Each structure stands twice: as structure tokens, then as C-alpha cells.
KEKE-3310 file (N, C-alpha, C; in steps of 0.2 Angstrom, whole numbers, plus 5000, padded with zeros to 4 digits):
npx = (5004:5003:5012:5006:4992:4989:4985:4973:4955:4937:4920:4903:4887:4870:4855:4846:4841:4838:4831:4824:4815:4804:4791:4800:4810:4806:4805:4800:4783:4778:4768:4768:4760:4762:4775:4786:4796:4807:4816:4826:4844:4860:4877:4894:4910:4922:4936:4946:4959:4971:4979:4986:4983:4974:4969:4960:4958:4946:4936:4920:4903:4887:4870:4852:4841:4829:4824:4819:4802:4792:4776:4769:4762:4761:4759:4754:4747:4735:4725:4730:4735:4744:4761:4774:4790:4807:4819:4836:4849:4865:4879:4896:4911:4927:4935:4942:4945:4945:4949:4945:4949:4939:4939:4947:4939:4929:4926:4926:4922:4924:4920:4924:4925:4927:4912:4903:4889:4878:4865:4853:4841:4824:4814:4800:4787:4789:4802:4806:4815:4811:4815:4831:4847:4862:4878:4889:4902:4903:4902:4904:4900:4901:4898:4902:4902:4910:4911:4923:4926:4937:4954:4951:4937:4922:4907:4898:4891:4884:4882:4878:4880:4877:4880:4869:4873:4877:4867:4862:4848:4847:4842:4848:4857:4854:4861:4859:4865:4869:4883:4895:4912:4927:4944:4960:4970:4984:4982:4984:4998:4998:4985:4985:4995:4989:4978:4985:4990:4978:4977:4972:4973:4977:4977:4989:4989:4980:4975:4962:4950:4935:4918:4904:4886:4870:4861:4854:4846:4842:4838:4844:4851:4840:4834:4843:4843:4830:4830:4838:4852:4860:4863:4854:4853:4851:4857:4862:4872:4875:4884:4901:4919:4932:4947:4956:4966:4970:4975:4979:4978:4976:4971:4960:4961:4951:4938:4937:4943:4953:4955:4964:4960:4961:4954:4952:4940:4929:4914:4898:4884:4867:4855:4859:4870:4883:4901:4910:4923:4932:4942:4946:4950:4950:4943:4941:4930:4930:4922:4925:4916:4916:4926:4934:4941:4940:4936:4937:4924:4918:4910:4909:4911:4912:4916:4914:4925:4937:4935:4937:4928:4926:4917:4903:4890:4878:4870:4860:4858:4863:4876:4884:4900:4915:4923:4919:4912:4916:4906:4903:4895:4895:4899:4912:4926:4940:4950:4958:4972:4982:4975:4975:4967:4953:4936:4922:4906:4897:4887:4887:4891:4891:4893:4892:4890:4882:4890:4891:4878:4870:4867:4864:4869:4876:4871:4877:4876:4875:4891:4904:4919:4935:4950:4968:4979:4994)
npy = (4994:5011:5024:5036:5033:5026:5034:5038:5039:5035:5039:5035:5041:5044:5054:5068:5082:5099:5112:5127:5129:5139:5150:5161:5157:5157:5165:5182:5184:5171:5159:5150:5134:5123:5116:5102:5097:5085:5076:5065:5061:5059:5058:5059:5056:5058:5058:5057:5063:5060:5072:5075:5067:5075:5084:5083:5082:5084:5079:5082:5077:5080:5077:5077:5063:5063:5075:5093:5097:5107:5114:5125:5140:5150:5167:5175:5166:5161:5151:5140:5122:5118:5117:5105:5103:5098:5104:5102:5099:5101:5099:5102:5100:5106:5104:5107:5097:5098:5087:5080:5069:5060:5048:5031:5027:5036:5052:5069:5082:5096:5106:5114:5125:5127:5128:5122:5126:5119:5121:5115:5122:5127:5126:5132:5125:5132:5135:5145:5153:5148:5144:5149:5142:5139:5142:5143:5148:5146:5147:5133:5124:5113:5100:5085:5068:5053:5035:5023:5007:5000:5003:5004:5005:5015:5022:5037:5053:5067:5085:5099:5115:5124:5140:5153:5163:5180:5189:5178:5167:5156:5145:5142:5127:5113:5099:5084:5068:5051:5039:5028:5025:5021:5017:5017:5010:5000:4982:4970:4960:4947:4943:4944:4935:4923:4923:4921:4908:4901:4900:4911:4922:4938:4947:4958:4968:4971:4969:4973:4970:4976:4975:4983:4982:4986:4976:4969:4978:4992:4987:4982:4993:5002:4995:4996:5009:5012:5007:5016:5013:5016:5026:5034:5041:5053:5054:5040:5025:5015:5004:4999:5000:4996:4998:4993:4996:4990:4992:4985:4993:4991:4978:4969:4955:4946:4951:4965:4976:4989:4997:5006:5012:5014:5019:5019:5023:5019:5024:5022:5031:5030:5036:5046:5040:5044:5047:5044:5048:5043:5046:5039:5040:5031:5026:5010:5001:4986:4970:4955:4941:4928:4913:4900:4884:4885:4898:4916:4926:4943:4958:4975:4992:5007:5024:5041:5043:5054:5060:5063:5068:5067:5076:5086:5088:5078:5067:5077:5081:5091:5088:5095:5099:5095:5089:5076:5063:5045:5031:5015:4999:4982:4964:4952:4940:4931:4918:4902:4893:4902:4913:4921:4924:4934:4940:4951:4959:4973:4988:5005:5023:5040:5056:5073:5074:5085:5096:5105:5115:5110:5093:5080:5067:5051:5035:5019:5003:4985:4978:4968:4960:4954:4949:4949:4945:4950)
npz = (5000:4996:5005:5007:5006:5018:5027:5023:5020:5018:5017:5019:5020:5026:5027:5033:5023:5023:5015:5011:4999:4989:4982:4980:4973:4960:4944:4940:4934:4935:4945:4959:4961:4969:4979:4982:4993:4997:5009:5012:5010:5003:5008:5004:5009:4998:4998:5011:5022:5035:5041:5053:5069:5075:5065:5050:5033:5020:5005:5000:4995:4993:4991:4988:4988:4981:4969:4971:4968:4958:4955:4943:4936:4921:4922:4912:4904:4912:4912:4907:4909:4924:4925:4928:4935:4940:4951:4952:4963:4972:4984:4984:4993:5001:5015:5031:5046:5062:5076:5091:5104:5115:5121:5119:5109:5106:5098:5095:5082:5072:5058:5043:5028:5011:5001:4987:4978:4967:4955:4944:4935:4930:4915:4906:4895:4884:4884:4892:4906:4922:4935:4939:4933:4942:4950:4963:4974:4992:5010:5021:5035:5050:5062:5072:5078:5082:5083:5085:5080:5078:5072:5059:5056:5058:5065:5062:5066:5059:5057:5046:5038:5024:5018:5011:4997:4994:4982:4975:4972:4980:4993:5011:5015:5025:5033:5041:5047:5048:5047:5039:5041:5033:5036:5028:5035:5038:5038:5051:5051:5054:5051:5038:5034:5038:5029:5017:5018:5018:5004:4997:4983:4978:4964:4957:4947:4931:4914:4902:4889:4882:4877:4873:4872:4865:4862:4871:4877:4888:4900:4912:4917:4919:4929:4940:4942:4946:4959:4965:4965:4955:4940:4926:4910:4898:4885:4875:4873:4859:4855:4859:4862:4874:4882:4896:4911:4927:4944:4960:4975:4989:5000:5010:5022:5018:5011:5007:4994:4987:4972:4958:4942:4924:4908:4890:4878:4865:4858:4850:4847:4852:4846:4835:4830:4832:4834:4849:4860:4875:4890:4905:4923:4938:4954:4962:4971:4978:4982:4988:4988:4989:4990:4981:4975:4961:4956:4960:4964:4963:4968:4961:4962:4954:4956:4953:4943:4936:4920:4902:4889:4871:4865:4871:4868:4865:4854:4853:4866:4880:4889:4898:4902:4893:4903:4914:4924:4927:4931:4937:4938:4944:4942:4944:4941:4946:4938:4936:4942:4947:4947:4935:4925:4920:4921:4918:4920:4917:4920:4915:4916:4912:4920:4926:4939:4943:4945:4936:4929:4918:4915:4908:4906:4901:4896:4897:4890:4894:4897:4892:4898:4897:4904:4909:4922:4929)
capx = (5000:5007:5012:5001:4986:4988:4981:4967:4948:4931:4914:4896:4881:4863:4852:4841:4843:4833:4832:4817:4813:4798:4790:4805:4815:4803:4806:4794:4778:4776:4765:4769:4755:4765:4782:4787:4803:4808:4822:4832:4849:4866:4883:4900:4917:4925:4943:4948:4966:4973:4986:4988:4978:4970:4967:4959:4956:4942:4932:4914:4898:4880:4864:4846:4839:4824:4824:4813:4797:4788:4771:4769:4759:4764:4754:4752:4742:4733:4720:4734:4736:4750:4767:4778:4797:4811:4826:4842:4854:4870:4884:4902:4915:4933:4935:4947:4941:4949:4947:4946:4947:4936:4942:4950:4934:4924:4929:4921:4925:4921:4922:4923:4929:4924:4907:4901:4882:4876:4858:4850:4834:4818:4812:4794:4786:4791:4809:4808:4817:4807:4820:4838:4853:4867:4884:4893:4906:4901:4905:4901:4903:4898:4901:4900:4904:4912:4913:4927:4926:4944:4958:4949:4930:4919:4901:4898:4885:4887:4878:4882:4876:4880:4877:4868:4878:4873:4866:4859:4841:4847:4841:4853:4856:4856:4861:4860:4864:4874:4887:4900:4919:4932:4951:4965:4976:4987:4980:4989:5002:4996:4979:4987:4998:4983:4974:4989:4990:4972:4977:4969:4977:4975:4981:4991:4987:4978:4973:4956:4947:4928:4913:4897:4881:4863:4857:4849:4842:4844:4834:4848:4852:4834:4832:4847:4841:4824:4831:4842:4858:4864:4860:4853:4856:4847:4861:4863:4877:4872:4889:4907:4924:4936:4953:4957:4971:4968:4980:4976:4982:4974:4966:4959:4962:4946:4933:4937:4949:4953:4960:4963:4960:4960:4952:4951:4934:4926:4907:4894:4878:4861:4850:4861:4875:4889:4907:4911:4929:4932:4947:4944:4954:4944:4944:4937:4928:4929:4920:4926:4911:4917:4933:4934:4946:4939:4936:4935:4920:4917:4906:4913:4908:4917:4912:4917:4931:4937:4934:4937:4924:4928:4912:4898:4883:4878:4863:4855:4858:4868:4878:4887:4906:4919:4925:4914:4914:4914:4903:4901:4892:4896:4902:4917:4929:4947:4950:4964:4976:4986:4970:4978:4961:4948:4930:4917:4900:4895:4884:4891:4887:4895:4889:4896:4888:4878:4894:4888:4870:4868:4870:4860:4871:4877:4870:4881:4873:4879:4898:4907:4926:4940:4957:4974:4983:5001)
capy = (5000:5017:5027:5041:5030:5023:5039:5040:5036:5037:5039:5035:5043:5045:5058:5073:5089:5104:5119:5130:5131:5142:5154:5166:5155:5158:5171:5186:5181:5164:5158:5143:5130:5119:5114:5096:5096:5078:5077:5060:5064:5055:5062:5055:5059:5055:5057:5060:5062:5062:5076:5073:5064:5081:5088:5079:5086:5080:5082:5079:5078:5079:5078:5074:5057:5065:5082:5097:5097:5113:5115:5132:5143:5157:5172:5177:5161:5158:5146:5134:5118:5119:5113:5102:5102:5097:5107:5098:5103:5097:5103:5099:5104:5105:5106:5105:5095:5097:5081:5080:5062:5060:5041:5028:5025:5042:5058:5075:5085:5102:5105:5121:5126:5130:5124:5124:5124:5119:5120:5115:5125:5124:5130:5130:5122:5137:5136:5151:5152:5148:5144:5150:5138:5143:5138:5148:5146:5149:5144:5127:5122:5108:5097:5078:5063:5047:5030:5019:5000:4998:5008:5005:5006:5019:5025:5044:5057:5073:5090:5104:5120:5128:5147:5156:5168:5186:5189:5171:5166:5149:5145:5139:5120:5110:5092:5080:5061:5046:5036:5023:5028:5016:5020:5012:5009:4993:4976:4966:4956:4940:4941:4943:4928:4918:4923:4918:4901:4898:4900:4917:4926:4945:4949:4965:4972:4967:4973:4970:4972:4976:4976:4985:4982:4987:4971:4967:4984:4995:4985:4982:5000:5005:4992:4998:5016:5012:5006:5021:5011:5018:5032:5033:5046:5055:5051:5032:5022:5009:4999:5002:4996:4999:4995:4995:4994:4991:4990:4985:4997:4989:4973:4966:4948:4942:4954:4972:4978:4995:4997:5012:5010:5019:5016:5023:5020:5022:5023:5024:5033:5026:5040:5049:5036:5049:5044:5047:5045:5045:5043:5040:5038:5030:5022:5004:4998:4979:4966:4948:4938:4920:4910:4893:4882:4886:4905:4921:4931:4949:4964:4981:4999:5013:5030:5047:5043:5060:5058:5068:5066:5071:5081:5086:5089:5071:5065:5082:5082:5095:5084:5100:5100:5089:5085:5073:5057:5039:5027:5008:4994:4976:4958:4949:4934:4929:4911:4899:4891:4908:4918:4926:4926:4939:4941:4955:4961:4979:4994:5011:5030:5047:5061:5077:5074:5091:5101:5110:5115:5105:5086:5075:5060:5046:5028:5014:4997:4979:4978:4961:4962:4949:4952:4945:4948:4949)
capz = (5000:4996:5012:5008:5007:5024:5032:5019:5022:5014:5022:5016:5025:5024:5032:5031:5020:5023:5011:5011:4992:4989:4977:4979:4968:4953:4940:4939:4929:4937:4951:4961:4963:4975:4979:4986:4995:5000:5013:5012:5006:5004:5009:5003:5009:4993:5000:5017:5024:5041:5041:5060:5073:5077:5060:5044:5027:5016:5000:5001:4990:4996:4986:4990:4984:4976:4968:4973:4962:4957:4950:4943:4930:4918:4923:4905:4902:4918:4911:4905:4915:4928:4923:4934:4934:4946:4952:4954:4967:4976:4987:4985:4998:5003:5021:5036:5051:5068:5079:5098:5106:5121:5124:5114:5104:5104:5096:5092:5077:5069:5050:5039:5022:5004:4998:4980:4977:4959:4954:4938:4936:4927:4910:4904:4889:4879:4885:4896:4912:4927:4940:4936:4934:4946:4953:4966:4980:4998:5016:5024:5042:5053:5068:5072:5083:5079:5087:5082:5082:5078:5069:5052:5055:5063:5064:5063:5065:5057:5055:5043:5036:5019:5019:5005:4995:4991:4974:4972:4976:4983:5001:5014:5015:5031:5033:5047:5046:5051:5041:5041:5039:5033:5035:5024:5039:5036:5042:5055:5047:5056:5048:5031:5033:5038:5022:5011:5020:5015:4997:4993:4979:4976:4959:4958:4941:4925:4908:4900:4883:4884:4872:4876:4867:4867:4860:4877:4879:4894:4906:4918:4919:4922:4935:4946:4943:4949:4966:4967:4966:4949:4936:4919:4906:4892:4879:4876:4869:4856:4856:4859:4864:4879:4884:4903:4916:4934:4949:4967:4980:4996:5001:5017:5023:5014:5008:5004:4990:4983:4966:4954:4935:4919:4902:4884:4876:4859:4858:4845:4851:4849:4842:4829:4828:4833:4837:4855:4863:4882:4893:4912:4928:4943:4960:4961:4977:4976:4987:4986:4992:4989:4988:4981:4971:4954:4954:4966:4962:4967:4966:4961:4961:4952:4958:4952:4940:4932:4913:4897:4883:4865:4865:4877:4865:4862:4852:4854:4873:4883:4895:4902:4899:4891:4909:4918:4929:4925:4936:4934:4943:4940:4945:4940:4944:4943:4936:4935:4948:4949:4946:4930:4920:4923:4917:4921:4917:4920:4917:4916:4916:4912:4922:4929:4946:4944:4947:4931:4929:4913:4916:4905:4908:4896:4898:4894:4892:4897:4895:4894:4899:4898:4906:4911:4927:4929)
cpx = (5004:5006:5007:4994:4984:4985:4975:4960:4943:4925:4907:4891:4875:4860:4847:4844:4837:4835:4825:4815:4806:4797:4795:4810:4812:4804:4799:4789:4776:4773:4766:4762:4756:4772:4783:4795:4804:4815:4827:4837:4855:4872:4889:4906:4921:4932:4944:4956:4968:4980:4989:4982:4973:4967:4966:4957:4951:4938:4926:4909:4891:4875:4858:4845:4834:4825:4818:4808:4792:4782:4769:4764:4762:4758:4751:4747:4739:4728:4724:4734:4743:4755:4771:4785:4800:4817:4831:4847:4859:4875:4890:4906:4922:4934:4941:4943:4945:4945:4949:4944:4944:4938:4945:4945:4930:4928:4924:4925:4921:4924:4920:4927:4924:4918:4905:4894:4881:4869:4856:4843:4829:4817:4805:4793:4788:4799:4811:4810:4812:4811:4827:4843:4858:4872:4888:4897:4903:4905:4901:4904:4898:4901:4899:4903:4905:4913:4917:4927:4933:4948:4955:4941:4927:4912:4901:4891:4887:4881:4882:4877:4880:4876:4875:4873:4874:4873:4863:4853:4841:4846:4847:4851:4859:4856:4862:4860:4869:4877:4892:4907:4924:4939:4955:4971:4978:4984:4985:4992:5000:4990:4981:4990:4993:4980:4978:4990:4984:4971:4974:4975:4974:4979:4983:4989:4985:4975:4967:4954:4939:4924:4906:4892:4874:4858:4852:4845:4845:4840:4838:4849:4846:4832:4836:4845:4835:4824:4836:4849:4863:4860:4859:4857:4852:4850:4862:4868:4874:4877:4896:4912:4928:4942:4955:4963:4969:4973:4977:4981:4981:4969:4966:4961:4957:4942:4934:4944:4948:4958:4959:4964:4960:4958:4951:4945:4932:4918:4903:4887:4872:4856:4853:4868:4882:4895:4908:4917:4929:4939:4946:4950:4949:4946:4939:4936:4926:4928:4920:4922:4912:4924:4932:4940:4946:4939:4935:4931:4920:4912:4910:4909:4913:4913:4916:4924:4932:4938:4934:4934:4926:4923:4907:4891:4882:4871:4858:4855:4864:4870:4883:4894:4909:4922:4919:4917:4912:4912:4902:4899:4893:4898:4907:4920:4936:4947:4957:4968:4979:4981:4973:4972:4956:4942:4925:4911:4898:4890:4888:4887:4892:4890:4894:4894:4884:4883:4894:4881:4867:4871:4865:4862:4871:4876:4874:4878:4878:4886:4901:4915:4929:4947:4962:4978:4990:5005)
cpy = (5006:5021:5032:5039:5027:5028:5042:5037:5039:5036:5039:5036:5045:5049:5063:5079:5093:5110:5121:5133:5134:5146:5159:5164:5156:5165:5175:5184:5174:5164:5151:5140:5126:5118:5108:5096:5090:5078:5072:5062:5059:5060:5058:5059:5055:5054:5061:5059:5064:5066:5075:5070:5069:5085:5083:5084:5081:5083:5078:5081:5076:5081:5074:5068:5059:5073:5086:5098:5103:5111:5122:5134:5149:5162:5175:5172:5157:5152:5139:5129:5119:5115:5110:5100:5101:5101:5102:5102:5099:5102:5099:5103:5102:5108:5104:5103:5094:5092:5082:5073:5063:5053:5038:5026:5031:5048:5063:5078:5092:5102:5112:5121:5129:5125:5127:5122:5125:5117:5120:5117:5122:5129:5127:5127:5126:5138:5142:5149:5153:5149:5144:5144:5142:5139:5144:5145:5150:5146:5138:5125:5117:5105:5089:5074:5057:5042:5025:5012:4997:5004:5009:5007:5010:5021:5032:5047:5064:5078:5095:5109:5124:5134:5149:5161:5174:5187:5183:5170:5158:5149:5141:5131:5117:5103:5089:5072:5057:5042:5031:5026:5022:5019:5015:5011:5001:4988:4973:4961:4948:4938:4940:4937:4922:4917:4919:4910:4897:4898:4905:4920:4932:4947:4957:4970:4968:4972:4969:4973:4971:4977:4978:4985:4983:4982:4968:4972:4987:4993:4985:4989:5003:5002:4995:5006:5017:5011:5010:5018:5013:5024:5030:5038:5047:5053:5044:5030:5016:5003:5003:4997:4999:4995:4998:4993:4995:4989:4990:4989:4994:4983:4970:4959:4944:4946:4960:4973:4985:4995:5004:5009:5016:5015:5021:5019:5023:5020:5025:5025:5030:5030:5042:5046:5040:5045:5048:5044:5047:5042:5044:5037:5037:5026:5016:5001:4990:4974:4959:4944:4931:4918:4903:4891:4884:4894:4909:4926:4937:4954:4970:4987:5004:5019:5036:5047:5049:5057:5064:5065:5070:5076:5080:5086:5082:5069:5071:5084:5086:5091:5089:5101:5094:5085:5083:5067:5051:5035:5020:5004:4987:4970:4956:4943:4934:4921:4909:4898:4897:4914:4924:4928:4930:4940:4946:4957:4967:4983:5000:5018:5035:5052:5066:5078:5081:5096:5107:5110:5110:5098:5081:5068:5056:5039:5023:5007:4991:4979:4972:4963:4955:4951:4946:4948:4946:4953)
cpz = (5000:5003:5013:5009:5014:5029:5028:5022:5018:5019:5018:5022:5022:5029:5029:5028:5021:5019:5009:5004:4992:4982:4975:4974:4960:4950:4940:4933:4930:4944:4953:4964:4969:4974:4984:4987:5000:5003:5014:5007:5008:5004:5009:5005:5004:4994:5006:5019:5031:5041:5048:5063:5075:5071:5053:5039:5023:5010:5000:4996:4994:4991:4989:4985:4979:4975:4970:4967:4963:4953:4950:4936:4928:4919:4917:4902:4908:4918:4908:4911:4918:4925:4929:4932:4940:4945:4955:4958:4971:4979:4987:4990:4999:5009:5026:5042:5057:5072:5086:5101:5113:5125:5118:5108:5102:5103:5093:5087:5075:5062:5047:5033:5017:5002:4991:4979:4969:4959:4946:4938:4932:4921:4908:4898:4883:4879:4888:4903:4918:4934:4937:4937:4938:4948:4956:4972:4986:5004:5019:5030:5045:5059:5068:5078:5080:5084:5083:5085:5083:5074:5061:5051:5060:5061:5066:5063:5064:5055:5051:5040:5030:5018:5012:5003:4992:4984:4971:4976:4978:4991:5004:5014:5022:5031:5040:5046:5049:5045:5044:5038:5039:5031:5032:5028:5038:5041:5046:5051:5048:5052:5040:5029:5033:5032:5017:5012:5018:5008:4993:4989:4977:4970:4959:4953:4935:4920:4905:4893:4884:4877:4875:4870:4869:4864:4865:4880:4885:4900:4913:4921:4922:4928:4941:4947:4947:4957:4969:4969:4960:4946:4929:4915:4900:4885:4881:4871:4866:4857:4857:4862:4869:4881:4891:4906:4923:4939:4956:4971:4987:4996:5008:5017:5018:5009:5004:5000:4987:4978:4963:4947:4930:4913:4897:4881:4869:4859:4852:4848:4848:4845:4835:4827:4827:4836:4844:4858:4870:4885:4901:4917:4934:4949:4959:4968:4976:4982:4985:4991:4993:4987:4987:4976:4963:4952:4961:4963:4966:4964:4966:4960:4959:4953:4957:4949:4935:4924:4908:4891:4877:4863:4870:4874:4862:4860:4854:4862:4876:4889:4899:4899:4897:4898:4913:4922:4926:4931:4933:4940:4940:4945:4941:4944:4941:4943:4936:4942:4951:4948:4941:4925:4924:4918:4921:4917:4921:4916:4919:4914:4916:4915:4926:4937:4948:4946:4942:4931:4924:4914:4914:4906:4901:4899:4894:4895:4894:4893:4897:4893:4900:4899:4908:4916:4927:4935)
residu = (UNK:UNK:UNK:UNK:UNK:UNK:UNK:UNK:UNK:UNK:UNK:UNK:UNK:UNK:UNK:UNK:UNK:UNK:UNK:UNK:UNK:UNK:UNK:UNK:UNK:UNK:UNK:UNK:UNK:UNK:UNK:UNK:UNK:UNK:UNK:UNK:UNK:UNK:UNK:UNK:UNK:UNK:UNK:UNK:UNK:UNK:UNK:UNK:UNK:UNK:UNK:UNK:UNK:UNK:UNK:UNK:UNK:UNK:UNK:UNK:UNK:UNK:UNK:UNK:UNK:UNK:UNK:UNK:UNK:UNK:UNK:UNK:UNK:UNK:UNK:UNK:UNK:UNK:UNK:UNK:UNK:UNK:UNK:UNK:UNK:UNK:UNK:UNK:UNK:UNK:UNK:UNK:UNK:UNK:UNK:UNK:UNK:UNK:UNK:UNK:UNK:UNK:UNK:UNK:UNK:UNK:UNK:UNK:UNK:UNK:UNK:UNK:UNK:UNK:UNK:UNK:UNK:UNK:UNK:UNK:UNK:UNK:UNK:UNK:UNK:UNK:UNK:UNK:UNK:UNK:UNK:UNK:UNK:UNK:UNK:UNK:UNK:UNK:UNK:UNK:UNK:UNK:UNK:UNK:UNK:UNK:UNK:UNK:UNK:UNK:UNK:UNK:UNK:UNK:UNK:UNK:UNK:UNK:UNK:UNK:UNK:UNK:UNK:UNK:UNK:UNK:UNK:UNK:UNK:UNK:UNK:UNK:UNK:UNK:UNK:UNK:UNK:UNK:UNK:UNK:UNK:UNK:UNK:UNK:UNK:UNK:UNK:UNK:UNK:UNK:UNK:UNK:UNK:UNK:UNK:UNK:UNK:UNK:UNK:UNK:UNK:UNK:UNK:UNK:UNK:UNK:UNK:UNK:UNK:UNK:UNK:UNK:UNK:UNK:UNK:UNK:UNK:UNK:UNK:UNK:UNK:UNK:UNK:UNK:UNK:UNK:UNK:UNK:UNK:UNK:UNK:UNK:UNK:UNK:UNK:UNK:UNK:UNK:UNK:UNK:UNK:UNK:UNK:UNK:UNK:UNK:UNK:UNK:UNK:UNK:UNK:UNK:UNK:UNK:UNK:UNK:UNK:UNK:UNK:UNK:UNK:UNK:UNK:UNK:UNK:UNK:UNK:UNK:UNK:UNK:UNK:UNK:UNK:UNK:UNK:UNK:UNK:UNK:UNK:UNK:UNK:UNK:UNK:UNK:UNK:UNK:UNK:UNK:UNK:UNK:UNK:UNK:UNK:UNK:UNK:UNK:UNK:UNK:UNK:UNK:UNK:UNK:UNK:UNK:UNK:UNK:UNK:UNK:UNK:UNK:UNK:UNK:UNK:UNK:UNK:UNK:UNK:UNK:UNK:UNK:UNK:UNK:UNK:UNK:UNK:UNK:UNK:UNK:UNK:UNK:UNK:UNK:UNK:UNK:UNK:UNK:UNK:UNK:UNK:UNK:UNK:UNK:UNK:UNK:UNK:UNK:UNK:UNK:UNK:UNK:UNK:UNK:UNK:UNK:UNK:UNK:UNK:UNK:UNK:UNK:UNK:UNK:UNK:UNK:UNK:UNK:UNK:UNK:UNK:UNK:UNK:UNK:UNK:UNK)
# end
């Protein structure tokens, strides 16, 4: 494991988000019929680093699970049926977190730093602006408590407040939730030696070639989107090819592994048969759920891999900027006596995570991969 990674951590949290959206966010000439603000939210510490035991730095991302839904009317056509649209919003932040230990297991923290609020607004049926798009920097602050089970795993409770900025019609954002934190501290060497004696092999690096096809439709993508485990996309890939390299940085004695990867891809879009090229770097969270003599299967999740697209206006959809992120969800396995063969099945997605107001997303269908470890 790289030395810098030994002080890194990530965190997954769920909780409540409060933001008082109202008629104030509507442009003049529109009347609000209703607004539905649903409060469940997710908060991720995408990357945390222990500068000292008393000071951490982290990059976070918070968004509601469901968007704010407006029903509104144009005052110039009051007899028309009310229109319904959703406002998309998220908060990204880079913060410092002072930490005070109350005991070997319990610690308190404060948090403060830069927050970036991004909002995708609303247009009516005539493409007139009803709620503005916006993106601005502001101050975010919070506090929390953590209970550590050991040096690697902890449960947390966190509250935070992102302040509105002058000149923007965005309400303040308040979050309160609970989460799970995992630290990449090295495992005890005795545990690792026991795992090796059991015959487990963790490949260090591998290359693979992949083929994506819409021959089976987008049903798998839509299923995982419907249960809020993955995302869709207005732009769709028909078929494509991808070459990948992946390297293991960290693995536990049995279940959890953390890899980094990169890929280059060529896609043919579904609607207008456009050529799309992409290059991605990404983290891979891999969970090895079974070990036997024939193969070692695993589930994996790729989240927020920085990506460059050859163009951002795809099949008539404005996906934002050429800079975006790569996400994937799938299963795989290593085969052979020395686990040198690899196969995977995944779905994937490009999206900028709403860090830009326009974010239609790109949906990538079932992808079949075959690889070789060395």
C-alpha cells in the first residue's frame, strides 16, 4: 500500500437535508401552485486524509435522493394547465476537520471550508426560464461525533450548514445524518499471513478488453436506477469498445479491496450514431464475496472517476462540459490456479455529478470484459 494511502479514508452517510425552496426562487411572471421538498439525502466523503491525529482534510459531496418538484403557472396564460418540473441541486466541499478524542473510541469534530452549490433550474414548455441555473462558492461548516470499532471502521453522526451567497436566490442548505467511515490503515500482518496460507490470491494488476452492446436493451440500467443504486442518462450508447488497466492498492484479509484504474473507450451513440471517445481515471471499490478452488467472484463499484469526453453535446443532449465522471456497477471473477484470468459484466454511466448546471448524463449498456493479470 502506498504510504500516503495509509492515512486516507472514505465515508458513506445518509440523512436529512433541509432547504426552504419556495415561490421566491421563481422568476417574475410565474406563480407557484405547489412545491414538494423531500428530505432524504446522501453524503459522501470521497477522499479524506489524516494530516495529524487532530486535523483531517476531506472532499465531500452531498445531494438529495429526490429532487425538489415545482408545480407552477405562467401568469400570462393563467388558464393553461399547471406545469411540473424538478430542480436539481447538490453541494460539494473541501474542508478541514479538527478532531478531539474523548476516549479511545469516541471523538468529536468540527468542520469548515469551501462549499460549491450547483443548481439545475427549470424551463417551461416554451423554454423560458422559470428557476435559474446557478453555481457559486460559499462557506460550509459543521460538527460531528464518531465511534470507532477499531483503527479501520467507525460510525459517525454529522451535521452541517451551507450558507447562501449574496446575489443568488438559493436557500441555505442544512444536513444531518449518520454514516460509516472506513480507513485504509494497514491490516495486522498475522491476519494477512493467515489469508495467504488459506490459498487466497489477490492479483496486483491486470489489463482487459471490453465490448458494450445494446442488443439486450437498457433494462439492467433502468432496474438499478429504479432502486436508486445507479443512474441513467438522456444520451445512450448503442455499442462500443474499451481497453482498461487496473491496479490493486489495498486489500483486506478476505473481503474488501481498493483498486485504481484507467480506460480509453470508443462509443457509437444510439440515436444519431455519433462517434464518442472517452478517457477515464477512477477508483474501484471491490468486494470479494466468495473464495473457492475454481474462481474468486466479486462485486465492484466505480464512483466518480474523472473523465474527458471528445464532445459534450451528444445526440442532441447537453451533458454539460467535456470534463465529467465515470461510474460503473458490476460483477466479476478471477479464474485459474494463479488467478491470471479475469471476466466482468458491468453497466456504466457518464455524468458530471451536477457540478455544472447541465447534466443529462450518458447511459452505457451491458459491457462484457475479459482480462489477464500479471
